C-alpha positions in Angstrom: 11.7 168.4 -8.3 10.1 171.8 -9.2 6.4 171.8 -9.8 6.8 173.9 -13.0 8.1 170.7 -14.7 6.5 167.5 -13.4 7.9 164.0 -13.7 6.1 160.8 -12.9 6.3 157.2 -14.0 3.0 155.6 -15.2 3.2 151.9 -16.0 6.8 151.9 -17.2 6.4 155.3 -19.0 8.1 158.4 -17.6 5.8 161.4 -18.2 7.3 164.9 -18.3 4.8 167.7 -18.1 5.6 171.4 -18.7 3.5 173.0 -16.0 2.9 176.8 -16.5 -0.5 176.5 -18.0 -1.4 180.2 -17.4 1.6 181.1 -19.7 1.0 178.3 -22.2 4.0 176.6 -20.6 6.4 179.2 -22.1 10.0 178.6 -21.0 11.2 181.1 -18.5 14.5 181.2 -16.6 13.2 178.8 -13.9 11.8 176.2 -16.3 15.1 175.5 -18.1 16.9 173.9 -15.1 13.6 172.3 -14.1 13.3 170.7 -17.5 17.0 169.6 -17.3 16.2 167.9 -14.0 13.2 166.1 -15.5 15.1 164.9 -18.5 17.8 163.4 -16.3 15.2 161.8 -14.0 13.5 160.2 -17.0 16.8 159.1 -18.4 18.1 157.6 -15.2 15.0 156.0 -13.7 15.1 152.3 -14.5 11.4 152.0 -14.1 10.8 154.3 -17.1 11.5 152.5 -20.3 9.9 155.1 -22.5 9.3 158.9 -22.1 6.3 161.1 -23.0 6.7 164.9 -23.1 3.6 167.1 -22.9 2.2 170.4 -21.6 -0.4 171.2 -18.9 -3.5 173.0 -19.9 -4.3 174.0 -23.4 -0.8 174.5 -24.7 2.3 172.3 -25.3 4.7 175.2 -25.0 4.5 178.7 -26.5 8.3 179.0 -26.8 10.5 181.3 -24.8 8.8 183.5 -22.3 8.8 187.1 -23.4 10.4 188.3 -20.2 13.4 186.1 -21.0 13.5 187.4 -24.6 13.2 191.0 -23.3 16.3 190.4 -21.2 18.3 189.0 -24.1 17.2 191.9 -26.3 18.2 194.5 -23.6 21.6 192.8 -23.1 22.1 192.0 -26.9 22.4 188.4 -25.7 25.4 189.0 -23.5 23.7 187.2 -20.6 22.5 184.2 -22.5 22.8 181.5 -19.9 22.7 178.1 -21.6 25.9 176.2 -22.6 26.7 175.7 -26.2 26.3 172.2 -27.7 29.5 170.3 -27.0 29.8 171.8 -23.5 28.0 169.6 -21.1 25.6 171.5 -18.8 25.9 170.8 -15.1 22.8 168.6 -15.1 24.1 166.3 -17.7 27.7 165.7 -16.6 28.6 162.2 -15.8 25.8 160.6 -17.8 28.2 159.5 -20.6 25.9 161.1 -23.3 27.0 163.0 -26.4 27.5 166.6 -25.2 26.3 167.9 -28.6 22.9 166.3 -27.9 22.5 166.4 -24.1 21.1 169.9 -23.9 17.8 171.3 -22.6 16.4 171.6 -26.2 17.8 168.4 -27.7 17.8 165.8 -24.9 15.4 163.4 -26.7 18.2 162.8 -29.2 20.7 162.1 -26.5 18.8 159.5 -24.4 18.6 155.9 -25.7 15.0 155.7 -24.5 12.2 156.4 -27.0 10.6 159.8 -26.5 7.1 160.5 -27.6 5.8 164.1 -27.9 2.2 164.6 -27.0 1.6 168.0 -28.6 -1.6 169.3 -26.9 -1.8 172.8 -28.2 0.5 175.7 -29.2 4.0 174.5 -30.1 5.9 177.6 -31.1 9.5 178.7 -31.5 12.0 176.8 -29.4 9.2 174.4 -28.4 8.8 173.5 -32.1 12.5 172.6 -32.1 12.2 170.5 -28.9 9.2 168.7 -30.4 11.1 167.8 -33.5 13.7 166.0 -31.5 11.2 163.6 -30.1 11.2 160.2 -31.8 7.5 160.1 -32.4 4.9 162.9 -32.2 1.2 162.7 -31.5 -0.9 165.9 -31.8 -4.3 166.9 -30.5 -6.8 168.5 -32.9 -5.9 171.8 -31.3 -2.2 171.6 -31.9 -0.5 174.4 -33.7 3.1 174.4 -34.9 5.2 177.4 -35.8 9.0 178.2 -35.9 8.5 181.9 -35.4 12.3 182.4 -35.5 12.5 184.9 -38.4 9.7 187.0 -36.9 11.9 187.5 -33.9 14.9 188.4 -36.0 16.8 185.2 -35.4 17.8 182.1 -37.3 16.6 178.5 -36.8 17.7 177.4 -33.3 19.0 174.2 -31.7 19.9 172.2 -34.8 16.3 172.4 -36.2 17.6 173.4 -39.7 19.5 170.0 -39.7 16.7 168.0 -38.2 13.5 169.3 -39.9 14.5 168.5 -43.5 15.0 164.9 -42.4 11.5 164.8 -41.1 9.5 166.7 -43.8 12.0 167.2 -46.6 14.0 170.3 -47.5 11.4 172.3 -49.4 8.8 172.0 -46.6 11.4 172.7 -44.0 12.5 175.8 -45.8 8.8 176.9 -46.1 8.2 176.4 -42.4 11.4 177.9 -41.1 11.7 180.9 -43.4 8.1 181.9 -43.3 7.5 181.0 -39.7 3.9 180.3 -40.6 1.7 178.4 -38.2 0.2 175.1 -39.3 -2.5 172.9 -37.7 -2.6 169.3 -36.8 -4.1 168.2 -40.1 -1.3 169.7 -42.1 1.3 168.4 -39.7 -0.1 164.9 -40.2 -0.2 165.2 -44.0 3.5 166.2 -44.2 4.7 163.6 -41.8 5.5 165.9 -38.9 3.2 163.9 -36.6 2.1 160.3 -36.6 -1.3 160.6 -35.1 -4.0 163.1 -34.3 -6.3 162.6 -31.2 -9.0 164.6 -29.6 -7.6 166.8 -26.7 -9.0 164.7 -23.9 -7.7 161.4 -25.5 -4.2 162.6 -26.5 -2.2 161.9 -23.4 -3.7 158.5 -22.8 -3.0 157.6 -26.4 0.6 158.7 -26.2 1.2 156.9 -22.8 -0.5 153.8 -24.2 1.7 153.8 -27.3 4.8 154.4 -25.1 3.7 151.6 -22.8 3.4 149.2 -25.7 7.1 149.9 -26.6 8.1 149.7 -22.9 6.4 146.3 -22.4 6.9 144.6 -25.7 10.1 145.9 -27.2 13.6 145.1 -25.8 15.0 148.4 -24.5 18.5 147.6 -25.7 17.2 146.8 -29.2 15.1 150.0 -29.2 18.2 152.0 -28.2 20.2 150.5 -31.1 17.4 151.3 -33.5 17.3 154.8 -32.3 21.0 155.2 -32.8 20.8 153.6 -36.3 18.1 156.1 -37.3 20.3 159.0 -36.1 23.5 157.7 -37.7 21.6 156.9 -40.9 21.1 160.7 -41.5 24.8 161.1 -42.4 26.2 157.6 -43.3 26.1 155.7 -46.6 23.7 152.8 -47.1 26.7 150.4 -47.3 28.0 151.6 -43.9 24.6 151.3 -42.4 24.1 147.8 -43.8 27.5 146.6 -42.6 26.9 148.0 -39.1 23.5 146.4 -39.0 25.1 143.0 -39.9 27.7 143.3 -37.1 25.0 144.3 -34.6 22.8 141.4 -35.7 25.5 139.0 -34.7 25.8 140.6 -31.3 22.1 140.5 -30.8 21.8 136.9 -31.8 24.2 136.2 -28.9 22.1 138.2 -26.4 19.7 136.9 -23.7 17.1 139.3 -25.2 17.1 137.4 -28.5 16.6 134.1 -26.7 13.8 135.6 -24.6 12.2 137.2 -27.6 11.9 133.9 -29.4 10.8 132.0 -26.3 8.1 134.5 -25.3 6.7 134.5 -28.9 6.6 130.7 -28.9 5.1 130.5 -25.4 2.6 133.3 -26.2 3.5 135.3 -23.1 4.8 138.8 -22.5 8.6 139.1 -22.9 10.9 139.7 -20.0 13.6 141.8 -21.6 16.6 143.2 -19.8 16.7 146.9 -18.9 19.2 149.3 -20.4 
């Protein structure tokens, strides 16, 4: 695996680190396939029950590298090299995932594993979109979030105009996307964009510790179902969601995980849940 995107498993947690700290981890041409490879590694590694995404150094990701944007501007976008949603990229073929979601920028929505974003600094442009696809986001006190799309003459990318209103509400989403203004960690916490703020030196450990608690104490199959319920609930009626939850409950009652969950609780021991 390329060193510009690192992947390692720490105590049942797959940690993906964007690793161009001298460029605030801006996504250049080489980082895209490297991130694809890391997403697939985290998704397919059975020892990783949860995933943490972070950046090396003092930035999470400053968005697209300017050399990449310069190339697109010079060619008027004719050499844009990423497949459209619905067209599975080479890295994701054969995984059985939704091709609308299994992309470089939206893979956290595609994998059934929980993905926690550890936003340790600048999170701008397409990185802002990637961060919003994570299931949970922690931020350091130095984190800064900004869409930046309209300042570059483009619209909201990668489905962020669909996703962000479901995180912070339509009015705040319109504010952030149309103005492109940069907000800090305190405002991000206040509007519900992040769940927790940590000091920079404590952020990654906090995110890994949180992910580990899910990996150790929550049944992976149940977590995967919950993640799908949350996504489906964005577009389905309450009645449909309730009926689906009822049918799923009957299935889970018949599962070994349910028996194990009750037994481990009664016996006051860690559960031994099945992997995905």
